[in-house]
ROZAMI-214855 format. One record per atom (N, C-alpha, C, O, CB): x negated, y negated, z negated. Coordinates in steps of 0.001 Angstrom, whole numbers, plus 500000, padded with zeros to 6 digits. Glycine has a CB too. Layout:
N
XYZ/...
END
This chain:
302
051734311702877174/052419311360875922/053911311163876258/054343310461877173/051791310050875247/054644311898875368/056189311722875432/056468310460874844/055842310006873887/057023312844874678/057381309913875404/058000308446874868/059403308751874201/060284309245874903/058259307249876234/059616308497872980/060891308797872314/061795307546872395/061458306602871679/060656309233870806/062771307422873078/063662306327873216/065161306802873365/065551307783873999/063223305492874415/065937305875872629/067386306170872617/068198304665872769/067783303703872122/067786307016871118/069206304556873537/069832303206873603/070414302819872314/070843301682872116/070904303141874655/070435303817871371/070928303407869942/069907302679869068/070258302191867993/071363304667869151/068474302589869572/067534302037868769/067743300576868799/067321299843867904/066193302432869164/068399300150869834/068360298639869936/069506298193868894/070586298751868705/068662298065871576/068931296912868199/069710296306867219/070433294977867862/069748293962867993/068775295976865968/071515294975868177/072229294035869088/073156293242867945/074144293816867487/073179294898870402/072865292158867590/073626291470866590/074274290011867097/074794289144866395/072653291266865359/074105290020868306/074905288769869063/074221287536868653/072995287439868592/076572288615868642/074965286692868404/074592285235867804/073562285236866725/072623284442866673/075854284532867172/073857286381865693/073250286519864492/071673286630864667/070908286446863720/073849287703863802/071153287015866233/069845287388866256/068897286116865795/067682286257865654/069531287924867693/069530284940865589/068736283834865282/068486283716863780/067816282796863312/069368282620865814/069110284785862953/068777284825861687/067573285424861298/067266285335860110/069671285337861089/066855285997862044/065592286873861915/064688286830863183/065276286965864256/066007288396861649/063528286683863200/062811286596864422/062467288053865241/061953288092866359/061512285855864047/062827289129864510/062641290462865160/063501290370866336/064610289849866217/063018291723864235/063079290850867524/063794291257868687/064268292510868711/063546293452869037/063100291123869743/065388292638868407/065943293980868185/066366294888869312/066708296070869274/067029293832867412/066259294052870322/066690294962871814/065235295060872663/065235295314873868/068086293948872998/063991294829871896/062979294957872700/062785296480873135/062140296781874140/061827294373872038/063306297286872418/063063298760872715/063605299024874208/062967299781874939/063868299759871575/064906298333874707/065401298336875821/064300297860876899/064144298454877966/066588297568875735/063644296869876561/062781296194877527/061556296896877721/060957296783878790/062481294839877137/061039297747876618/059880298566876852/060195299663877923/059544299982878918/059413299205875514/061437300174877416/061820301407878158/062107301069879721/061945301955880559/063152302065877453/062519299823880080/062738299407881463/061505299126882085/061473299033883312/063603298251881577/060400298966881352/058940298750881944/058333299894882136/057387299960882921/058021297962881128/058790301000881435/058011302229881577/058937303431882440/059129304626882215/057585302745879982/059332302650883357/060467303595884363/060006304932884785/060768305840885116/060810302858885845/058649305010884753/058130306483885143/057637307311884008/056954308296884285/056940306417886150/057911307021882707/057391307534881747/058353308798881524/059487308899881993/057215306537880651/057657309798880678/058395311014880288/059216310761879014/058700310903877906/057410312202880065/060424310408879164/061101310119877829/062055311026877391/062862311563878150/061749308894877826/061987311239876067/062851312146875521/063835311534874317/063354310782873469/061977313285875032/064887311813874306/065812311252873209/066000312027872051/066070313248872187/067110311019873691/066099311493870869/066205312225869764/067480312892869645/068431312358870215/065954311465868699/067664313925869029/068879314865868862/069987313960868036/069705313550866911/068428316365867966/071103313705868571/072063313122867872/072572313993866627/073228313436865747/073111312809868808/072316315153866563/072782315757865403/072000315465864090/072402315751862962/072811317142865650/070702314792864432/069987314632863019/069987313267862899/069325312837861954/068468315229862849/070609312376863671/070530311065863374/071227310501862086/070842309467861541/070995310445864460/072287311260861638/073010310719860424/072935311739859304/072374311357858277/074536310385860746/073371312871859334/073434313764858102/071876314175857354/071675314193856140/074218315194858632/070827314504858473/069722315072857859/068822313842857187/067965313974856314/068919315948858962/069222312697857788/068570311223857240/069159311125856093/068461311122855079/068834309815858092/070492311029856005/070976310479854552/070788311337853456/070652310995852282/072429310171854502/070789312785854043/070511313607852900/069287313618852397/069162314223851332/070782314803853107/068192313041852932/066891312738852456/066718311477851762/065612311190851303/066020312770853485/067863310581851626/067728309233851002/067791309414849453/068756309916848877/068899308224851521/066731308981848876/067030309013847230/068372308315846725/068875307374847338/065795308209846423/068901308843845575/070236308486845131/070039306906844553/071085306256844543/070811309638843921/068997306310844138/068758305055843912/068939304205845106/069629303186845091/067539304944843388/068283304660846178/068417303664847306/069847303686847960/070346302647848394/067325303974848425/070525304959848023/071947304986848153/072833303961847466/073819303479848024/072341306192847736/072467303661846294/073183302608845376/073007301195845872/073922300372845909/072625302662843890/071621300950846293/071238299676846765/071835299521848111/072049298360848459/069741299500846783/072154300503848961/072681300435850303/074035299994850157/074524299479851163/072600301739851062/074665300067849261/076083299736849118/076093298218848473/077165297628848342/076880300900848133/075088297733848154/075116296328847581/074635295379848780/073500295261849241/074094296183846199/075757294772849131/075390293791850439/074386292681850144/073619292301851029/076740293005851004/074372292181848986/073367291055848765/071956291617848698/071025290911849086/073676290253847422/071744292803848245/070511293494848169/070041294093849614/068873294362849894/070673294622847103/071058294238850398/070748294715851716/070412293512852633/069563293555853523/071931295544852279/071145292469852329/070763291146852920/069243290701852684/068491290296853570/071701290060852310/068910290860851250/067589290585850976/066533291324851686/065477290770851992/067414290744849699/066809292691851987/065907293508852377/065714293258853816/064606293427854325/066241294819852044/066827292828854560/066948292524855925/066312290870856228/066080290415857348/068622292717856308/066144290257855113/065514288926855173/066485288137855905/066023287368856748/064092288900855854/067883288183855730/068835287446856456/069779286768855301/069831287346854215/069649288435857521/070486285627855486/071036285012854266/072418286017854104/072814286779854986/071372283189854478/072936285865853010/074249286675852488/075408285895853217/075800284894852616/074474286646850654/075973286170854325/077189285562854843/078380286144854395/078415287362854568/077220285579856214/079380285639853865/080622286375853383/081457287081854237/082120288030853819/081440285560852801/081495286679855500/082450287427856379/081562288449857112/082091288923858117/083268286438857438/080406288858856839/079564289901857428/079778291248856348/079259291416855245/077851289309857555/080708292102857072/081029293247856283/080026294190856134/079154294177857003/082088293877856762/079920295150855086/078828296192855128/079036297007856270/077991297427856767/078769297077853889/080284297412856930/080562298226858064/079770297562859252/079100298259860015/082151298331858333/079864296209859388/079333295444860643/077747295817860421/077094296471861234/079716293579860652/077286295342859303/075542295720859019/075262297040859489/074425297274860361/075024295747857323/076073298045858821/075788299481858952/075927299841860675/075011300506861159/076966300400857918/076684299550861277/076854299754862681/075763299030863513/075177299611864427/078232299286863087/075536297877863205/074605297033863978/073362297220863631/072537297309864541/074835295705863892/072957297317862367/071320297308862011/070934298675861318/069862299205861609/070886295984860879/071756299223860446/071384300410859755/071362301707860520/070481302566860511/072235300558858682/072590301686861237/072636302824862302/071538302768863210/070997303866863340/073893302794863143/071022301829863894/069951301842864679/068648302287864122/067842302994864726/069839300664865157/068497301785862838/067398302215862082/067391303823861706/066351304468861577/067392301353860827/068625304325861564/068663305749861370/068227306498862558/067527307510862514/069991306175860996/068718305897863704/068210306524864863/066690306443865175/066068307250865866/068913305990865932/066208305381864580/064521305145864663/063935306203863815/062876306727864161/063944303578864048/064660306628862522/064190307698861785/064184309018862502/063220309782862456/064939307791860620/065371309280863214/065651310418864009/064409310504865002/063820311573865159/067100310281864761/064062309435865614/063015309428866769/061556309806866141/060744310498866755/062957307855867528/061336309291864900/060196309720864323/060040311254863926/058979311858864085/060048308924863230/061141311807863419/061257313156863392/061272314080864643/060712315176864626/062314313338862750/061870313644865626/061692314183866930/060267314146867365/059725315201867694/062526313471867888/059613313013867393/058261312822867786/057224313666867010/056233314151867556/057947311410867649/057531313812865654/056729314719864847/056671316002865407/055597316563865621/057205314830863517/058144316673865744/058375317923866110/057490318249867449/056827319274867612/059891318087866284/057611317222868319/056879317299869579/055313317487869427/054674318347870032/057166316027870368/054820316636868605/053222316576868195/052910317798867607/051875318321868020/052795315407867132/053664318505866574/053276319742866088/053278321028867218/052479321965867215/054233320005864911/054237320841868044/054166321734869261/053324321584870311/053361322275871329/055234321769869828/052426320537870055/051251320514871222/051511319283872066/050658319071872928/051268321921872275/052564318391871984/052568317126872871/052769315959872004/053758315789871291/053705317143873988/051743315146872112/051706313721871325/052889313075871744/053431313347872814/050401312728871647/053305312248870967/054650311399871243/054443310033870703/053678309831869760/056012312044870519/055212308956871376/055335307705870922/056715307359870606/057494307296871557/054798306839871817/057167307114869386/058753306726869039/058567305188869214/057668304613868600/059402307212867284/059374304547870013/059407303134870251/060088302368869048/059914301161868882/060153302863871582/060795303068868302/061243302606866869/060461303100865952/059342303549866203/062581302970866470/061060303054864630/060267303618863626/059114302777862993/058947301590863270/059740304775864167/058496303329862306/057341302612861625/057740301709860416/057160300640860224/056616301721862666/058685302131859650/059383301325858631/058580301283857333/059126301644856290/060799301895858360/057422300899857339/056363301078856450/056490300353855156/055739300645854225/055181300707857079/057520299296855025/057791298584853569/058769299363852881/058950299054851703/058362297039853643/059503300393853395/060406300998852749/059790302089851927/058724302602852269/061373301417853619/060499302486850750/060046303569850093/061452304413849532/062563303884849556/058998303043848913/061254305561849117/062299306246848491/063288305429847573/064494305676847574/061694307275847740/062706304413846762/063493303873845872/063809302433846232/064623301780845580/062909304016844612/063117301921847338/063295300428847523/063442300266848995/062878301029849779/062053299531846944/064209299262849380/064144298765850876/063808297262850782/064344296516849962/065625298999851737/062880296871851684/062482295599851802/061696295368853170/061455296279853962/061683295264850601/061339294084853344/060738293644854559/061201294196855753/060407294757856509/059448293841854529/062506294098856042/063153294500857123/062977295978857492/062918296352858663/062772293677858136/062894296812856424/062741298307856389/063632298750855501/063577298335854343/061407298820856032/064553299621855879/065625300208854843/065262301652854764/065448302090853629/067275300028855324/064782302567855647/064436304047855487/062900304118855694/062345303480856588/065254305035856594/062293304858854895/060837305185855235/060936306273856146/061161307393855687/059916305576853993/060799306104857396/060848307268858429/059874308407858321/060137309602858458/060643306729859768/058543307781858017/057619308826857758/057875309685856610/057695310896856736/056386308299857613/058225309256855644/058407309972854444/059577310938854450/059516312029853882/058557309037853375/060756310460855178/061989311192855499/061495312328856602/061929313471856462/063215310109856112/060734312076857526/060368313082858422/059568314141857663/059792315346857776/059594312502859584/058683313647856934/057854314610856212/058641315525855204/058267316676854979/056777313844855463/059740314970854610/060566315836853640/061344316858854704/061453318044854395/061729314823852613/061812316429855805/062578317403856779/061667318319857420/062134319384857826/063348316657857913/060357318057857584/059320319062858149/059206320076857044/059284321281857285/057813318379858520/059023319596855834/058578320582854709/059958321545854457/059868322736854157/058067319651853164/061134320891854614/062448321787854214/062553322904855366/063046324007855129/063999320785854164/062059322546856622/062232323515857842/060978324394857906/060885325198858834/062419322691859297/060054324305857032/058777325054856902/058020324798858219/057428325754858721/059016326656856636/057981323542858854/057241323258859939/055998322594859233/054944322452859854/058028322364861018/056131322219858012/054873321621857410/055005322351856092/056103322772855727/054802319874857292/053806322523855303/053593323308853991/053160321929853289/052810320909853881/052332324742853995/053258322113851918/052915321048850828/051389321063850896/050810320088850416/053513321417849221/050689322018851415/049080322067851507/048703321391852632/047569320915852605/048438323494851596/049445321206853738/049082320456854865/048526318997854791/049135318151854135/050166320439855612/047469318722855404/046953317345855207/047622316363856232/047676316677857421/045363317325855375/048083315290855821/048783314438856794/047977313094856705/047525312740855616/050424314260856446/047782312296857906/047174311118858044/048004310017858509/048745310211859473/046150311275858831/047959308754857867/048728307679858198/047728306621858406/047012306167857513/049779307355857172/047721306191859854/046960304873860197/047968303760860508/048908303850861298/045967305065861491/047641302733859790/048543301593859865/047839300383860396/047089299765859642/049137301289858517/048031299968861715/047543298896862454/048442297611862542/048228296633863258/047278299393863754/049438297792861717/050409296592861847/049730295501860929/048865295776860097/052052296969861325/050207294257861165/049448293192860381/049821293245858887/049047292787858047/049767291726860953/050844293727858593/051279293928857147/050784294986856501/050663296001857186/052609294051857002/050434295050855279/050013296393854478/051187297151854368/052209296582853985/049407296172852979/051203298403854655/052193299529854334/052518299888853024/052340301041852631/051787300670854853/053045298884852207/053211299114850746/054329300247850806/054108301194850052/053674297674849843/055236300303851402/056119301520851187/055727302781851531/056254303707850915/057236301402851807/054731303083852572/054118304341852650/053167304512851464/052908305630851019/053408304497853972/052714303524851021/051668303828849677/052419304336848652/052133305370848049/050883302513849024/053456303581848415/054571304198847354/055050305484847567/055051306327846670/055818303418847300/055504305720848826/056025307060849158/055265308194848786/055720309217848274/056222307173850485/053831307911849131/052988309051849061/051969308823847991/050861309349848090/052341309338850388/052338307939846800/051426307664845901/050725308807844988/049659308683844384/052032306772845164/051461309804845022/051048310842844236/050576312124844945/050355313200844391/052084311124843383/050455311844846270/050372313073847121/048889312955847684/048659312112848551/051590313127848369/048025313663847277/046617313646847509/046379314110848846/045380313656849405/045870314449846534/047229315071849579/047088315498851005/047389314343852051/047156314575853237/048065316702851270/047800313341851739/048193312308852507/047097311311852613/046805310864851503/049390311746851997/046428310840853542/045264309972853660/045954308653854378/046618308672855414/043956310726854582/045620307476853545/046089306255854355/044921305365854888/044025304998854127/047027305346853453/044941305098855927/044146304218856565/044821302864857022/045624302927857953/043596304913857653/044549301638856429/045488300498856600/044487299348856919/043544299037856191/046464300198855230/044794298789858036/044271297645858552/045364296486858449/046394296582859117/043800297920859983/045142295393857617/046031294474857239/045535293071857029/044401292919856574/046607294928856146/046371291913857354/045900290541856751/046142290606855353/047261290778854868/046643289257857341/044999290455854650/045083290382853196/045826289035852550/046041288920851344/043616290472852685/046108288242853341/046452286911852817/047945286840852930/048438285802852486/045731285715853603/048785287749853442/050259287642853612/050895288765852939/050340289728852411/050681287617855077/052305288472853042/053181289675852639/052781291181853181/052444291353854352/054628289361853168/052853292330852153/053051292107850757/051752292101849986/050866292880850337/053961293130850211/051579291335849029/050532291207848147/050850291899846745/051138291287845716/050225289741848007/050751293229846880/050936294201845821/049612295060845469/049222296038846108/052087295142846252/049092294585844497/047623295402844033/047841296851843952/047038297609844497/047025294954842470/048884297308843302/049052298832842961/049209299448844440/048454300390844681/050498299190841888/049892299134845236/050037299795846480/048625299730847268/048128300715847813/051233299115847299/048098298561847257/046714298319848111/045893299289847625/045219299973848395/045958296857847961/045856299468846201/044838300534845811/045185301872846160/044213302628846132/044592300545844391/046278302406846484/046593303571846831/045843303988848282/045504305127848602/048079303589846829/045681302786849055/044940303098850388/043528303814850436/042556303229849957/044735301813851066/043424304802850886/042126305449850903/041013304840851748/039827304845851416/042315306773851336/041544304271852964/040377303548853722/041093302143854125/041761301959855142/039777304487855191/040861301364853289/041664299797853352/040518299025854090/039320299121853824/042093298938851581/041120298191855127/040390297150855876/041245295960855695/042025295652856595/040142297498857423/041166295261854606/041691294108854630/041158292954855243/039945292840855069/041881293883853602/041762291949855993/041138291155856941/041727289463856502/042827289257855989/041605291785858604/040991288677856749/041363287332856284/042375286838857429/042400287357858545/039996286313856088/043129285879857070/044096285236857858/043322284645859104/042214284135858940/044868284133857010/043849284709860216/043287284086861343/042111285055862293/041503284689863299/042623282746860724/042044286338861616/041080287220862248/041449287614863835/042592287912864179/041002288535861337/040489287577864601/040607287559866075/040336288966866467/040061289853865659/039608286528866794/040435289131867835/040349290586868208/039082291332868298/039085292562868349/040898290738869408/037786290498868322/036488291063868357/036255291566866978/035755292677866804/035412290063868818/036646290685865849/036308291463864434/037392292403864195/037043293518863807/036196290457863083/038648292182864347/039558293287864114/039180294645864868/039384295708864283/040949292833864537/038653294635866108/038282296021866686/037175296416866081/037139297623865843/038048296092868151/036212295757865738/034878296136865027/035207296796863741/034717297883863432/033933294858864733/036070296114862958/036568296674861644/037381297945861926/037136298904861194/037476295601860848/038280298088862845/039010299117863013/038125300412863423/038292301530862936/040021298740863968/037210300094864347/036389301329864800/035511301723863599/035397302943863475/035430301010866151/034817300923862621/034220301423861668/035120302174860627/034598303082859980/033508300438861166/036301301891860443/037106302665859691/037495303954860234/037657304945859523/038161301983859400/037640303939861452/038117305376862182/037017306309861919/037198307486861607/038366305292863919/035694305664862076/034377306646862039/034431307421860633/033835308484860459/032812305705862152/035217306774859632/035225307439858424/036039308894858444/035713309817857698/035820306457857419/036983308966859257/037981310000859240/037083311318859818/036148311290860618/039394309548860225/037696312487859131/037246313640859493/038424314385860185/039544313894860324/036663314322858339/038067315569860586/039362316476861010/040040317278859997/039859316980858817/038996317490862045/040806318267860307/041581318985859299/042855318708859142/043536319447858431/041105318865858153/043430317565859792/044799317003859605/045831317756860419/045699317852861639/044835315515859996/046768318246859828/047775318857860607/048786317752861373/049555318161862243/048576319810859628/048746316433861030/049593315517861703/049247314133861368/049127313855860175/050984315775861398/049057313154862326/048731311803862161/049900310874862752/050366310940863889/047358311537862845/050254310026861762/051301309003862111/050287307875862338/049188307829861783/052539308686860894/050841306813863356/050037305600863611/051401304641863712/052354304698864490/048913305679865115/051098303722862591/052024302470862634/051489301322863516/050712300453863119/052224301890861172/051973301418864700/051239300617865804/052023299213865889/052416298883867008/051262301462867352/052270298410864868/053047297040865059/052143296119865826/050913296086865787/053467296313863613/052978295363866542/052294294399867487/052385292894866851/052194291852867477/053042294461869019/052726293016865439/052516291560864792/051263291023864486/051113290047863752/053132291459863592/050151291779865158/048830291365865105/048528290266866239/047532289543866279/047934292607865235/049454290287867031/049207289191868304/049146287788867744/049765287381866761/050499289201869491/048339287128868483/048267285492868161/049378285000868385/049580283962867756/047319284630868937/050298285379869125/051760284871869208/052785285152868306/053872284591868442/052290285247870285/052600285885867472/053533286473866617/053667285441865278/052664285057864677/053018288027866249/054935285075864921/055077283980863839/054835284542862434/054834283791861459/056540283323863876/054649285731862338/054601286149860847/053031286986860455/052645287167859300/056056287287860570/052377287364861533/051277288260861299/049975287632860846/049140288231860169/051034288995862493/049855286325861286/048738285727860842/047363286013861363/046362285496860867/048740285929859644/047327286937862483/046041287525863144/046195286729864382/047128285965864629/045957289277863395/045028287032865238/044784286272866595/044434287149867582/043412286908868223/043705285231866553/045201288292867871/044667289367868822/045645288950870047/046737288387869986/044833291126868218/044918289400871180/045379289228872536/046242290388872999/045939291428872414/044212289059873454/047046290493873716/047743291800874343/046534292948874645/046547294117874257/048602291357875923/045602292355875361/044484293222875623/043842293944874537/043438295098874684/043537292518876213/043736293285873433/043038293626872283/043888294658871484/043388295612870887/042714292367871472/045241294374871528/046176295261870993/046187296648871425/046135297654870717/047356294776871205/046278296536872966/046121297813873770/044843298471873412/044888299689873239/046147297551875311/043671297836873267/042429298258872914/042529299180871520/042082300320871399/041517296970872774/043256298368870456/043198299124869331/043932300282869260/043601301185868492/043495298444868368/045053300366870093/045790301680870283/044858302767870928/044869303950870588/047085301458871222/044084302250871857/043219303275872537/042022303874871578/041604305029871660/042566302575873855/041577302939870712/040519303382869860/041093304486868957/040602305598868763/039924302195869037/042298303941868407/043023305051867369/043150306436868178/042782307488867655/044728304513866844/043610306398869289/044010307711870100/042849308469870403/042766309683870215/044738307427871461/041967307764870866/040583308532871213/039983309047869970/039321310080870074/039461307565871936/040101308510868840/039469309049867540/040297310345867067/039774311398866705/039495307853866320/041570310109867126/042334311405866887/042191312433867796/042131313615867460/043677311201866826/042130312011869002/041869313281870069/040572313982869808/040432315185870027/041794312778871670/039508313115869278/038251313741869106/038279314564867780/037383315358867494/037120312677869112/039273314343867056/039327315143865812/040334316130866101/040579316907865178/039664314325864511/040984316277867194/042030317273867428/043159317325866510/043561318376866012/041474318525867434/043651316209866298/044651315749865311/046193315501866151/046284314540866914/044018314244864565/047154316261865984/048428315913866789/048836314557866256/048748314261865065/049675317035866609/049293313735867216/049656312348867005/051026311871867212/051741312320868107/048897311606867779/051414310913866344/052759310417866571/052453308695866274/052077308215865205/054003311258865422/052731307973867524/052666306580867364/054111306057867068/055059306579867654/052041305925868627/054301305068866198/055382304423865928/055656302827866043/054672302096865923/055555304804864810/056609302386866211/056728301030866710/056253299986865711/055465299108866063/058145300755867086/056772300077864331/056216299003863444/056682297724863756/057622297605864542/054791298944863477/056096296655863192/056549295300863355/056184294675864431/055354295289865101/056213294549862412/056558293537864881/056342292722866123/057383291653866195/058541292002866424/056395293600867419/057116290463866033/058280289445866059/058178288311867081/059065287490867316/058408288785864690/056866288385867706/056697287349868894/057293287687870245/057780288798870456/055230287123869164/057253286661871229/057743286871872401/056856287956873297/057335288422874331/057870285542873001/055811288249872931/054853289351873662/054866290647873152/054101291518873566/053421288997873621/055853290856872109/055844292153871358/056035293253872621/055068293944872944/057171292218870099/057055293357873175/057500294245874202/056293294475875128/055948295616875435/058746293664874968/055668293396875562/054524293525876569/053242294172876076/052492294836876792/054151292167877073/053048293900874697/051778294442874221/052330296101873972/051483296948874257/051139293516872683/053422296523873561/053727297927873491/053462298430874629/052727299417874615/054995298260873143/053970297920875980/053922298591877161/052464298683877534/052051299711878072/054765297929878198/051557297539877247/050079297681877477/049582298784876685/048820299591877219/049294296416877126/049917298916875489/049357299971874564/049635301344875069/048733302170875208/049939299844873148/050918301594875350/051207302977875843/050553303297877342/050275304446877689/052842303148875894/050382302337878033/049788302613879312/048231302989879052/047658303930879602/049970301316880298/047699302179878210/046305302268877842/046058303555877336/045088304163877787/045896301266876875/046793304097876446/046620305252875703/047030306403876568/046552307513876331/047382305195874421/047814306244877482/048334307302878504/047122307879879647/047182308882880358/049646306523879389/046174306997879549/044899307281880448/043772307465879754/042677307584880304/044573306238881384/043986307511878236/042663307734877483/042207309202877493/041163309529876928/042803307274875977/
END
């Protein structure tokens, strides 16, 4: 499996890192731990113009509103923090994350499955940014692949979301697209509690707060068995906020259980011959980087 990484993925905000629990530089840690991995960097040429050209006009207006931007990033509005600082330190890395998803998608369609260490911004949608997600990388990549004829509107796409939070942005982005199937395993008791987007999920697996690894894996295994073949491409939002040490996810998985969840997903997709892209997703605890490394290593030998 190819690993998609660029140094620009890292969100380095200096002392302001204490404003949000997300470890913005964990991508660098994962890359260092995977020193013998087959790493591919996304093309710098697509990191800006192609992504911004895919952003809805309403979202472009929101991006210019610093108060709205701070709300979406879940940080207080600090007067002396300029938009240019937020753009260079946070939004820029996220655009590189979107570029990573597009690069991974193209590799998968060409026959090489890929894992983008960034991306998985599943709370963002074409008209809205929220939940520390500004750009919906799956939706943007999908539009770019349609524009380049690497996908057609008739192609079936699968999104498997094993992040602790429901992927409301993906549900909104593909609300009217019946060729996109959503399988979502999430903590039903935490953000985002949005009935409309939850109803869009084709294979929902809502779990109660405090769910441990054994039940989680059993539920995931059962959901995966409901899948059939015929998909052109699968995206896996592999957030590590399901860890027991995560301050936000509310679930109780060990690192070993997280790695096992990645393995179950990948083995099922391979059994169905579906090209696969793994994405970073959420993960806010001290063990997030270690769980990503464990997952990648487990998948690599699946």
